[in-house]
Every structure is written in C-alpha cells, then in structure tokens.
C-alpha positions as CSV (number, residue, x, y, z in Angstrom):
1,M,-14.0,24.8,138.0
2,H,-13.2,22.6,135.1
3,I,-10.7,24.2,132.6
4,N,-10.3,22.9,129.1
5,L,-6.6,22.9,128.8
6,S,-6.6,22.0,125.1
7,F,-8.9,24.9,124.2
8,L,-6.9,27.3,126.4
9,L,-3.6,26.4,124.9
10,T,-4.9,26.5,121.4
11,T,-6.4,30.0,121.9
12,T,-3.3,31.3,123.6
13,I,-1.0,30.0,120.9
14,S,-3.2,31.4,118.2
15,I,-3.2,34.9,119.8
16,I,0.6,34.8,120.1
17,G,0.9,33.7,116.5
18,I,-1.3,36.5,115.3
19,V,0.7,39.1,117.3
20,V,3.9,37.7,115.8
21,V,2.6,37.9,112.2
22,I,1.3,41.4,112.8
23,G,4.7,42.5,114.0
24,D,6.4,40.9,111.1
25,A,4.0,42.4,108.6
26,A,4.6,45.9,110.0
27,D,8.4,45.5,109.4
28,D,8.1,43.8,106.0
29,P,8.0,46.3,103.1
30,L,6.8,43.5,100.8
31,G,3.9,42.5,102.9
32,G,0.3,43.7,102.6
33,G,0.4,45.5,106.0
34,F,-2.1,45.1,108.8
35,G,-5.5,44.2,107.3
36,G,-4.3,45.3,103.9
37,E,-4.8,43.8,100.5
38,P,-2.2,41.3,99.2
39,K,0.6,43.0,97.3
40,F,0.7,42.4,93.6
41,C,3.7,40.3,92.6
42,P,5.1,40.5,89.1
43,P,4.5,37.3,87.1
44,Y,7.4,34.9,86.4
45,R,9.5,36.0,83.4
46,C,12.0,34.2,81.2
47,G,14.8,35.5,79.0
48,K,14.3,36.8,75.4
49,G,12.7,34.2,73.1
50,L,11.6,32.0,76.0
51,E,8.4,31.7,78.0
52,P,7.4,30.0,81.2
53,V,5.7,26.6,81.0
54,P,4.7,24.3,83.9
55,K,7.2,21.6,84.9
56,W,6.1,18.0,85.2
57,P,5.4,16.4,87.5
58,L,3.4,19.2,89.1
59,S,4.4,19.8,92.7
60,L,1.3,21.0,94.5
61,K,1.4,20.9,98.2
62,S,-1.2,22.3,100.7
63,T,-1.2,22.7,104.4
64,G,-4.9,23.5,104.2
65,C,-6.1,26.5,106.2
66,S,-3.2,26.5,108.6
67,M,-1.7,30.0,108.6
68,G,1.6,31.3,109.8
69,G,2.5,30.1,113.2
70,G,0.7,26.9,112.8
71,M,-2.7,28.4,113.3
72,S,-5.9,27.0,111.8
73,M,-8.6,29.7,111.8
74,F,-11.4,27.2,111.9
75,Q,-11.6,25.5,115.4
76,P,-14.0,22.5,115.1
77,N,-16.3,21.6,117.9
78,K,-15.9,17.9,117.3
79,A,-12.8,15.9,116.4
80,K,-14.2,14.7,113.1
81,E,-15.7,18.1,112.1
82,A,-14.1,19.2,108.9
83,D,-13.1,22.7,108.0
84,P,-15.6,23.9,105.4
85,L,-12.9,26.1,103.8
86,E,-10.4,23.3,103.4
87,T,-11.0,22.9,99.7
88,C,-10.7,26.7,99.2
89,C,-7.4,26.8,101.0
90,D,-6.1,23.8,99.1
91,L,-7.0,25.5,95.8
92,R,-5.3,28.7,96.9
93,H,-2.1,26.9,97.7
94,A,-2.2,25.1,94.3
95,C,-2.9,28.3,92.4
96,L,0.2,30.1,93.9
97,Q,2.3,27.1,92.9
98,T,1.1,27.0,89.3
99,C,3.4,28.4,86.7
100,G,2.1,31.6,85.2
101,A,-0.3,32.3,87.9
102,V,-1.0,35.9,89.2
103,N,-0.9,36.0,93.0
104,T,-3.7,38.5,93.4
105,H,-5.9,36.3,91.1
106,C,-5.3,33.4,93.5
107,E,-6.3,35.5,96.4
108,D,-9.4,36.8,94.6
109,E,-10.4,33.2,93.8
110,F,-9.9,32.2,97.4
111,S,-12.2,35.0,98.5
112,K,-14.9,33.9,96.0
113,C,-14.6,30.3,97.0
114,S,-14.9,31.0,100.8
115,D,-17.8,33.4,100.3
116,K,-19.7,30.8,98.2
117,T,-18.9,28.0,100.7
118,C,-20.0,29.9,103.7
119,D,-23.2,31.1,102.1
120,S,-24.1,27.5,101.2
121,I,-24.1,26.4,104.8
122,N,-27.6,26.0,106.3
123,D,-26.7,25.9,110.0
124,A,-26.6,29.5,111.3
125,D,-23.9,28.9,113.9
126,V,-21.6,27.0,111.5
127,K,-22.2,29.6,108.8
128,Q,-21.2,32.4,111.1
129,K,-18.2,30.5,112.2
130,C,-17.2,29.9,108.6
131,K,-17.6,33.6,107.7
132,S,-15.5,34.6,110.8
133,S,-12.8,32.1,109.8
134,A,-12.8,33.3,106.2
135,S,-12.5,37.0,107.3
136,I,-9.6,36.2,109.6
137,T,-7.9,34.1,107.0
138,K,-8.2,36.9,104.4
139,M,-6.7,39.4,106.9
140,M,-3.9,37.1,107.7
141,I,-3.1,36.7,104.0
142,G,-2.8,40.4,103.7
143,M,-0.4,40.4,106.6
144,Q,1.7,37.3,105.8
145,Q,5.4,37.7,106.0
146,G,7.7,37.1,103.0
147,G,5.6,39.1,100.5
148,C,6.6,38.4,96.9
149,Q,9.6,36.3,98.0
150,N,7.4,33.3,98.8
151,F,5.4,33.6,95.6
152,D,8.6,34.1,93.5
153,A,10.0,30.9,95.0
154,Y,6.8,28.9,94.2
155,Q,7.0,30.2,90.6
156,H,10.7,29.4,90.2
157,N,10.1,25.8,91.4
158,A,7.0,25.5,89.1
159,C,8.3,26.9,85.8
160,D,10.6,25.9,83.0
161,C,11.7,28.4,80.4
162,V,11.0,27.0,76.9
163,A,11.4,28.5,73.4
164,T,8.4,30.6,72.5
165,G,6.1,29.0,69.9
166,D,5.8,25.3,68.9
167,K,8.1,24.0,71.6
168,A,6.2,25.7,74.4
169,N,2.8,24.6,73.0
170,E,4.0,21.0,72.6
171,K,5.1,21.0,76.3
172,R,1.8,22.4,77.5
173,E,-0.1,19.7,75.6
174,R,2.3,17.1,77.1
175,I,1.6,18.5,80.6
176,L,-2.2,18.1,80.0
177,R,-1.6,14.6,78.6
178,N,0.4,13.5,81.6
179,F,-2.2,15.0,84.0
180,Y,-5.1,13.2,82.3
181,K,-3.1,10.0,82.1
182,K,-2.6,10.1,85.9
183,F,-5.9,11.5,87.2
184,N,-8.5,10.9,84.4
185,P,-7.1,8.3,81.9
186,D,-10.6,7.5,80.4
187,S,-10.8,11.1,79.0
188,I,-7.3,11.4,77.7
189,D,-8.6,11.8,74.2
190,K,-9.9,15.3,75.2
191,V,-6.3,16.6,75.5
192,P,-5.7,17.7,71.8
193,A,-8.9,19.8,71.8
194,L,-8.1,21.4,75.1
195,A,-4.5,22.2,74.0
196,K,-6.0,23.8,70.8
197,K,-8.4,25.8,72.9
198,I,-5.5,27.2,75.0
199,D,-3.7,28.2,71.8
200,G,-0.5,29.1,73.5
201,N,-2.2,31.5,76.0
202,K,-0.4,31.3,79.3
203,R,-3.5,32.6,81.3
204,K,-5.8,30.1,79.7
205,M,-3.4,27.3,80.6
206,V,-3.5,28.5,84.2
207,G,-7.3,28.7,84.2
208,L,-7.5,25.2,82.8
209,L,-5.2,23.7,85.4
210,L,-7.1,25.4,88.2
211,A,-10.3,23.9,86.9
212,L,-8.6,20.5,86.8
213,Y,-7.3,20.8,90.4
214,K,-10.9,21.6,91.5
215,K,-12.3,18.6,89.6
216,F,-9.5,16.3,90.7
217,P,-8.5,17.3,94.2
218,K,-6.1,14.3,94.6
219,S,-3.7,16.3,92.3
220,I,-3.0,18.4,95.4
221,N,-0.7,16.8,97.9
222,K,-2.0,17.4,101.4
223,I,0.8,17.9,104.0
224,K,0.8,18.8,107.7
225,D,2.1,22.3,108.7
226,P,5.2,21.5,110.7
227,Q,4.4,24.3,113.1
228,Q,0.9,23.1,113.6
229,E,2.2,19.6,114.2
230,R,4.5,20.9,116.9
231,M,1.7,22.8,118.5
232,E,-0.6,19.7,118.5
233,Q,2.2,17.7,120.1
234,M,2.5,20.5,122.8
235,M,-1.2,20.1,123.5
236,K,-1.0,16.4,123.8
237,D,2.0,16.7,126.2
238,V,0.0,19.2,128.3
239,Q,-3.0,16.8,128.4
240,N,-0.7,13.8,129.3
241,E,1.0,15.8,132.1
242,K,-2.5,16.7,133.4
243,K,-3.5,13.0,133.4
244,E,-0.3,12.1,135.2
245,E,-1.0,14.7,137.9
246,V,-4.5,13.4,138.4
247,V,-3.2,9.8,138.8
248,E,-0.5,10.9,141.2
249,E,-3.0,12.9,143.3
250,E,-5.3,9.8,143.5
251,E,-2.4,7.6,144.5
252,E,-1.5,10.0,147.3
253,D,-5.0,10.0,148.5
254,D,-5.1,6.2,148.5
255,S,-1.8,6.0,150.3
256,G,-3.0,8.5,153.0
257,T,-6.0,6.4,153.7
258,E,-4.0,3.2,154.0
259,D,-1.7,4.8,156.6
260,L,-4.5,5.6,159.0
261,G,-4.7,3.2,161.9
262,T,-8.0,1.8,163.4
263,D,-7.7,4.0,166.4
264,E,-7.6,7.1,164.2
265,L,-10.7,5.9,162.3
C-alpha cells in the first residue's frame, strides 16, 4: 500500500498544532477561548495632548494564512495551487499592524473578505474547501494565544505620539504623500484632497490606509512563517530519507543477485 508521507506528516503536525493552540487558549485569560470570538483590545492611547499617528515607513508583514504552529489551513492539491484566502489573510495582518486600528474590526473585515472570496469560486469542491479553511481559520483566531499582548505590540511598533491638531494632521498627510510617492507616484496630486477628507479623524485614516493596502498589495511585505518553514524542512527530510531507503534496498537486491553462482541459478 502506497502511503503519502508528506500528506501524513502535514496532517499529523497540523493536528498537534491545533491541540497545542487549544490548550494554550484554555489557559490564556486574554484569549478568545475555544471557538470563541476574538477579545476586544483597547485602542492604542497616548498621553494628554497627544494622539497616535502612523510611523513611516509603514512596517506591514504577513505570513499569509499560516496560523500558530506553522499550520496553513488551506492544503493545495497541486504545488502551484494558490490559497484563495491569501489576500484576506495578508490584509488582516496589515490591519492589525496599522496605527489606530481596532482589532475586532480587523477580524470582522477578514470574515467579510473570506466569505466574499469563497462565494465567488465556481468550482464546488474548491469552494467547499475554501469555506472549510475560512471556518477553521476564524476558529483559530478566536483561540490564538497572546490575546491583546500581540495586538498591543503591533500598535506600539506602528504608532508615534504627536501633538493633537495641526502637527498630527501634517504628519498624516506626510504619510499619505510618502505612500503615494512609493506605490502610486502618478497620483500623488490626490494627497491634499484625501488628507482634507480625513480631517484629523483617526478612524478615517485607518480606513483609507486599508483601502490603499488592498489596491496596492505590494505595500505588504510577505514573509515566511518560521515555524512553517521548519515543518516544510522536516517534510523534505522525511522524503529524502525515504528516497535513500529505497535506493539502499535496490542496491541490496542487486548485490544479492550478483552473489548468486551459476549452479544456484
């Protein structure tokens, strides 16, 4: 019987990872709990007379749909088959790393994005696979360890505290100008009107940045989940070991045939 070692190892590791995350979530008072909703985390705050404004350059990093333990919920049938939820996952990571974001809003947007993406798929099998992946990912988000600590760290790294009023507004406009200069220089003349539309509103600034990330996905730096990378290396090692075993067995068979004399044949 032929056993797909790569699939078996991936499935086993994923199950172990889910069990570990569930166990950590049960012990974490900040987590959402098994199958629960993500906990609301207080927005980033500055001292009196100051307000949070995004730092430049923006530091947006995404490991895609890889979850805790190096698991990717969407297991492609082919090597080049892309995860349909990859963009949704990238935008979720970027949202959480945007100064002034509300974590529950980021999770709601991910939910809307994943539902819309899966519903747009025509192939019934792929659509079902996408929906299953989205459901598991949402469940894992509700159980993720670290709770508000991770979100607070993202916000601390993303925000500068600037004097409320003109200085904060000037910096927001400067952020937009730098973004357009890097990712859409031909439309940089739109910046003053966009800054005026924001009118010092932190939530509007976050909404505009999220729209820009979606329109210019290269603004999000794609990185490999270190744990997933280690697991992929483990799978490669297992496959290489299996190949070596097959070669050794073939060599032993050849050697046994060569040792046979003519009388024995």
